[in-house]
Legacy VTK file of the C-alpha trace (Angstrom):
# vtk DataFile Version 3.0
C-alpha trace
ASCII
DATASET POLYDATA
POINTS 92 float
176.479 -12.350 7.704
175.646 -16.148 7.836
177.535 -16.464 11.286
175.454 -13.702 12.728
172.167 -15.010 11.421
173.056 -18.277 12.920
173.675 -16.565 16.287
170.247 -14.860 16.029
168.477 -17.957 15.191
170.149 -20.077 18.074
169.984 -17.264 20.759
167.061 -15.013 20.643
168.004 -13.210 23.784
170.950 -11.866 21.496
168.349 -10.240 19.137
168.268 -6.778 21.133
171.718 -6.879 22.270
174.822 -6.098 20.473
177.060 -7.272 23.609
175.181 -10.746 23.714
175.865 -10.979 19.903
179.499 -10.385 20.224
179.845 -12.729 23.335
178.078 -15.373 21.364
180.254 -14.704 18.246
183.443 -14.652 20.333
182.248 -18.007 22.190
181.472 -19.948 18.822
184.402 -18.684 16.745
187.261 -17.941 19.043
187.100 -19.346 22.397
185.233 -18.751 25.986
185.090 -15.109 26.316
185.324 -15.552 30.096
188.643 -17.101 29.757
190.064 -14.377 27.500
192.071 -11.295 28.939
191.296 -7.966 27.455
194.869 -8.122 25.973
194.072 -11.268 24.166
190.727 -10.089 22.870
192.053 -6.927 21.353
195.111 -8.568 19.928
192.669 -10.994 18.203
190.615 -8.121 16.923
193.855 -6.306 15.852
195.099 -9.451 14.031
191.530 -9.611 12.557
190.911 -13.094 13.911
187.767 -11.401 15.692
185.714 -8.852 13.712
185.476 -5.332 15.310
182.496 -5.149 17.422
181.190 -2.283 15.109
181.242 -4.918 12.239
179.282 -7.336 14.128
176.769 -4.917 15.409
176.357 -3.658 11.750
175.928 -7.299 10.433
173.191 -7.674 13.177
171.289 -4.818 11.965
171.526 -5.841 8.267
170.407 -9.385 9.004
167.515 -8.184 10.949
166.471 -5.595 8.370
166.073 -8.274 5.774
164.535 -11.059 7.899
161.918 -9.683 10.247
161.693 -13.064 12.040
165.073 -12.426 13.660
164.182 -8.891 14.925
164.152 -8.479 18.729
161.321 -7.349 20.897
162.712 -3.814 21.210
162.059 -3.284 17.414
158.355 -4.115 17.656
157.846 -2.018 20.805
159.488 0.917 18.898
157.268 0.475 15.983
154.041 0.248 18.218
155.285 3.517 20.055
155.868 5.223 16.727
152.483 4.436 15.556
150.832 5.791 18.774
152.860 9.132 18.393
151.734 9.409 14.831
148.081 9.341 15.872
148.677 11.808 18.648
150.239 14.282 16.430
148.194 13.631 13.356
146.853 16.819 11.725
143.186 16.632 10.615
LINES 1 93
92 0 1 2 3 4 5 6 7 8 9 10 11 12 13 14 15 16 17 18 19 20 21 22 23 24 25 26 27 28 29 30 31 32 33 34 35 36 37 38 39 40 41 42 43 44 45 46 47 48 49 50 51 52 53 54 55 56 57 58 59 60 61 62 63 64 65 66 67 68 69 70 71 72 73 74 75 76 77 78 79 80 81 82 83 84 85 86 87 88 89 90 91
């Protein structure tokens, strides 16, 4: 998870996007994603040179669960909307 945490610190635009986290992960630890073929990428995942996308996504959520400062804007928007809905449907 330290790798994912590092990406979230260095690239705030990845905090709301699994696709961006994966892109930055591949770029940092494997090679330029724009130069990889789909076959190369899938082979690297099969050989466990790159974690599966689901693992990267799960690691992002776990890091953000523990470290509020690495959460994206979408998180705070959802929390605000949830509070508004609570007030609308609150029973007195």
